[in-house]
N, C-alpha and C positions, 0 to 999 in steps of 0.2 A: 786395213783399208785397201782397195786395189788402186793400183796406179792407172793413172789416164792415157787410153788408147791414144796412137797418132789421130787414127778416123775422128774421136772425140775433140782433138785439139783443131782439128781442121774444120770440124763445125762451128765451133764456138769461133775461129775466128772470122769464119763469113757470115756467123751471127753479127760481129760487133763493126763489120763492114757495111753491113745492110742498114746497122742503125744511124752511122756517121752518117751513109745519104739519106738519110729518113729525114736527119735533124738540117744538113744543109738542104735538101728541099725544102723544108720546113720556113728555114732562114729568109730561101730567095722571095718563096708566097709573100709572107710576114713585111720584108725589109725592100725587096727591088719590083714586085710586082705590082705596088699601088705608085709608085713614081716612072711606070712606063705604060699605066691605064690613062689615056688623053680623058679629059670631062670637065666640062663647061663650070666650071665652080659658081662663076658667077656670070648671069646674067643680062645683055643689053645691044641696045641695036645701034648704041653712039659710038661712033667709029674712035672718039676721042679717046669715051671712054674705055675701050679694047686698049688702045694702047698702054693703060696704066695697068692692064691687068698682067702679071707678072706669065712668063712665058712656062706654056704646060708644061714640059720639062722639069718646070721651079716650081714646089708646093711646099707652101707655108708651114712651119711648125702645127698651128693650131688646126689646120685642113688633113693636115697627116695624120692629128691626134684623132679628130673627128670620124676618120674613115677606118683607123683602127677602131675605134668604139663600135663603130656601127658593123665591122666586119667580127670583133671579137661575140657580139652579139650575135648577130646571123649564126654563125658556127654555134654558138649556145644551143639557141632556139633550135637548130637544125640538128643537132645531137639528140636533145628533147624528142624532137619527131620522128629521128629513125627509132629511136626506142617504142615511141606508142604506134608508130606502123606495124613496126614488128612483131610488138603486141597482139594488134588487132588481128593481124592477117595471118601468123604463125598459132596465136594460141585463141583467137577467139571467133576463128571464122568469118571476119566482118564481109567476105563476099559474098556469105549466104542470106544476109540480114541487112549490111549497110554499103551496101555495094559504089551505089551512084554519090554519095556523103563520101566514100572511099577516093574515089576516082577524081572527084572536084578538089579532094585534098590534096592527091597525088598534081594535079593540076598546079595548083598552086606551090607546089614545092618545085615544080618544073620549072617554072614562071621565076621562082626567085631565084633557083640554080643559073639562069639567062641572066638577070637583072645581076646578081652576084658576080658572072664570068665578066660582064660588062664595067666591073666597078661599080654599080650602081647599089652599094652596101644599104642605104637608107631603105629602097624599094625594095631590096631583098627580104631585108629584115621584116616589111609589111607583110611582105608573101607568106614568108616563111612564118609568121604571127598568126594568117588569116589558115593555113594548111593545117597550125596549130590547135586551134582554134576550133577547126572540124575537128581534127583527131578527139579533142577532148570531150565536143560533142558527140562523138560518135560512141566512147569510152562512155558516158552517161546514159546514152542509149541503153550500150548493151547491158550496164545494169540495168534498169530499168525493163529490158527486155527476159532478162534473168529472170526477171522476180515476178514480171507474167508469167514466164513460161511455163516454173515451177509451178506456180497458181494454178495456169490450165494445166497441166499435165497432171495435178495432185485432183484437181475436180473429176476429170476425163477416168481417171484409175477409179477414181470413188465410184461415179456414175454408169463406169463399165462400158465409156467410148472410146473402142480401141484407137481409130482413127486419129481421133483427137488427141489422143495420150502419147502415139508415136512420133506425131508430128512435132507436139511441144515438146516432149521427151528430146527429141533429135536438135531443136533449135535453142536447147539449155545444154544440149551436150557440146555444140556447136561453139558455144558462146564460154562456157565454164566446165570444161571437160573434168578438172579434177576438183569439182567441187564436190562434197560429199553429200549431198543432198540432192543433185542430178545424179549422181554415179549411182546411188539409191533407188531413184524414181527408173534408171534405166533399166536395173533389177527388177521391180514391181512389173514395168510396160512389159519383160520376158516373160511373165506368170502371169499377166492379164488375162488371156485367150482361156486359161485355164479355170481361173477366179470366175470369168464370164460363163465357161460352161456348168461347172460346178454349181453358180449360185442360179442358171436356167434349173436346172435337174433339181437342185433342192426346193425352189419355189413351188415347181408341180408336183412334187410328193406332198411337199407340207399341206397343199389345196388337196392330195386325197389324202391326207389326214395320217400317211405315212411315215410316222414322225420320227422312227429309228433310222429310217432309210434317208430320211431330210439331213439327219444330223449328220450322216457320214457324208455327205456331199458337201456340207456347209463346211465341213471340218477338212475335206481337200481345198475349199477355198482358200479358208485362212492358213493352211498349210504351205499353198502356192503365193501367199502373200499377208504374213501375218501383221502387216499394218493397215488392211484393208479394212476401214471401219466398219463399211457395210457390211461384210462377211462376218465379221467378229461378231456384229450385232444379231447377224440372221440365228448365227451357231447360237449365241446366249439364248435368244427367243426360240429356237426349237428344244433346247435343253430344260428350257422353263417350262415347254409347253408339256414334255417329256415327264417331268418333275409335277407339275398338275396333274397328269392325267393319272399319273401311279400314284397319288396323291387323294383321287377324286375315286379310283378301283378301291383303295384301302377303305375310304369311306363308307363307299357305298358298300361293300363287301359288309362290312362292319351292323350297316344299318338294316340290310338282309336279314343278317343273323339275328339282332336284337326283336326285327319284328317275327322270328320264331321264337323268343325266347333263349335262343340260344347264346347264351349270357357269355360264357366261354370263349367263343368263335368271335362274336362280336367285340370284345376287351383285344382279345392278339390282334384284330384287324383295325381297328384304332390304336392301339400301342404302334403297329408297321405304319400308318398314317405321319404317327409321331415323330418316327425316325425321319421322316422325310423332308417334312415342315417342323423343326424342333420347336417347342413353347407356341406353338400352334391354338387359339382359343378355341378353336372350332373343336380340334381332339381332345382339349379338357371337357369343352362342354358333352362331346359326344359320352366318354367317359361317365361322365355325369349324370348323363340320362341312361346308360346301362347299370347304376348304382340305383338309381333310383326305379329303374323297371322293376330290377330285380328284388328290391326292398318292398313294391308294390305286390309282386307275384306273391312274393312270400305272404304278406298281409293278406292277400286275398285266397289264396290255398288255407292259412292258418284260420281263416273266418269262414271259409268252406266247409274245412272241418269242425270249427266250432259249431257251425251249422248243423251239421250233422250228429255230432253228439246232443243239441237240443232237442232233435226231432228224435233223437234215441230216450232223451229225458235221464240222459246222462248229464247233469248238471255241473257237477265237481270238475269235470275234465274240459264242459266248455269254460268254466270259468277261468280256469288255469293258463286255457290259452287265450284267453281277452289279455289275464292280466300279465304272462308273458309280453304280448303288444303292445300294451302299455307303457312295458318298462324300457322297452324298445324305442319308444315312440310316442311321448305324453302328448302328441297333437291330434292323434286318432280321433276324432270326437265320434265317428259311428260307433269303435268299438267301445267308447266310451259309456255311450247309450246303450248298447247293447248290454255292456254287463251288468247296468245296473238289476233288469228282472232276472237274469242268470243268478246271480248274487243271491237275491231272493228265494230263487229256485230251489239255488243250492244250498242255502241253508236249510229251507226248510225240509228237503231232501236228507237232508244229515241227521237231522232232529226226526225224523217217521224211521229211517233205519236204526237211530241209537233207541228208540223206544222198541220197535220190535224184535232186537236183537236181544232185548231181557225182557221178556212179558213177565215174567213173575214177578219182578221189580215193584209191578203196580198194584202188587198187594199193599204195597204201603202208600198212604191217602197223597201224600206230597209228588209221588211220581205218580200216579194216578193223576192228578188234577192237573201235570204238567203233562200228561199223555192226551187228556182231553183238549188243553188248548192246541198241542199239536192238530188233534187233530179235526178243532176248528179253523186254524190256521187254512191246512188242506183242503176243508169244504169251502173255502171261500176263493179261492183260484178257478177263472174262469177260463175256460174250455179246456179242461186238466186232458191229458193225455191217458192211455192205456196204464201205462206204470204206475201213474199217480190216484187211479178210479181202481187200481187193484191193491195200493197202498192205503185208498182210504179206508176199502172194506176190511182190509186184512187187521187195521187199527181199531177199528168198531170193534170188531171180532172179539179181537184180543184183551177191548178194555173192558167188552161185555163177559168177557171169558172171569177176564183178572177180581171181578167182583160177586161172581158166582159161587155161593161156596159148595163145596164137593165135601162131601160124606167120608168120615176116615175113621177106619176101625183100629183100636190098641186093644192087645192085651198084655195081662201081669200074672203075678202066680200069688195075688192077694194079701201080700205080704209087703209088698214094694211101695213107697212113697212116689208116686210120679206129679213131677210136672211138667208143663206143655209151656214152653218160654213165650211170653207176650201175646198170651192167648189165654192161659188159666192152670190153677192149682189141681191137678185130678185125685189126689190120693189115693186109695188105696184099691182095687178093681182085680178084677178077673178079665173082666170084657167092656168096652165101653164102647161108644160112637161118639164122635164129635164132629161139627159142621167148619170146614175149613175154605178160606178162598185162597185159589192157587199162588202158591208161595213156598219160600222153603222155610223148615221149622228145625227147631231142635226140640227133643222130649227127653228130660233126666229121671232117674229112680235112685232112691236115697234108702238103705235097710240097715237097720244099728247092727254091725260086725261083719259086715259085706262093704265089700267095694263097690264104690259109685258108676253108675251107668250111665251114657250119655248117646244118643243116637239122632243123627241128622237124618232128615228127608225131606223129598221135594213133592209138593202137592201141582197136578198139571188139572187141566179141564177133564183130562179124562180118568182122572181116579187113580187109584191104587189097585194092583194087581191082588196083593195081600195086606193081611193086617200089621200093622208095626207091634213087636214085639218087646218090652220094657219089663227086664226081672234082672234085680241084684241076687247073684247065683253065688260066687266067689268069695266066699268066706276069707275074713284078713287075721 
């Protein structure tokens, strides 16, 4: 630890001497000065009464005590006055908003000082108290003015009234320069010119529907004063308008594509709109319309295709399309109605084709009758198309030909026993002729000691080019 220097010792000695002198002076003020002040403690006009009063230089203990009380009270009040006066003047700029009241308080203090100097402690207490009351009211006024100034400054900033914002903020700063709210208001006022300019530009651009540039202007305003509610609201509004514009653009693109039956493009546009506004019911409805329109178009195209098949009298193809449509959507009433006559025609067409596919089978009486029934059903169709007319004509010819006998020549060796299955036993002959309906036949020959012979042949409406030969020539 360093040793104290000679200079330090001298300074400490001077300080001790000063303190001793101050204590001595204070003792003189408290105990000696009251005895030196001449004051008529008891007033009156009677000279005899005056003779009873003690000499001015002689103060009774009760009077001394009373003076001491008032003096101490005056000093206490004066100390508080000084504290409040300095705070109002040095920290709250009272000269800017309460100069008259402050001077009145100062005059009361000066009056109290004079009264105190004359030893009129009671009057001094009264004057000091009046001054203190005035200063107290000024402090209350300061609080009220501060609150009002903050409110006016905040409103002026929000309403872009620069002059009011500046003056109100200046007053608030004078009253409470260290107040955080006031300091923040001061910062906001500095950026207010930028906010005003940006807001005006943004409003003009917004009116011209130049939303992107309006958003930039409002962003500048918010950057200059993040607490500016109107700027924040204008920015949010412009962003909302931009969002709505994008949404409407995607939706419009989607519906234009939908009107042209461009389903993939419409779906993409509506899905993009969904990314702008997620879970938006309009998007869901639009996508549903795409699917509905797609389905309707598909149904219409398939019905048109089926109609073409009907016109071409390709009934089975048309029927398959109607079945497919109903399997997809059973509520298609028109398709169900169309299916009924098409089903009938498809069945008839199938029966006709089956009959004409094997005309030789008509030689059997059961098949012939079925063929007649098919011809009857086909002939009952109103307004038959060219295909059906041709089928009816062909069917008549086939049915007629199936029942028209054709002469067939058979030759043998006069030793073979010949049998024409399902027709007759012809026996032994050299040459013979039989009348047969068109069809498939089997003729067999047998001869003792020789291998049997079997011949199959088909009779058509054109007959046979050469006789059927049936002989057993291979010996066993």
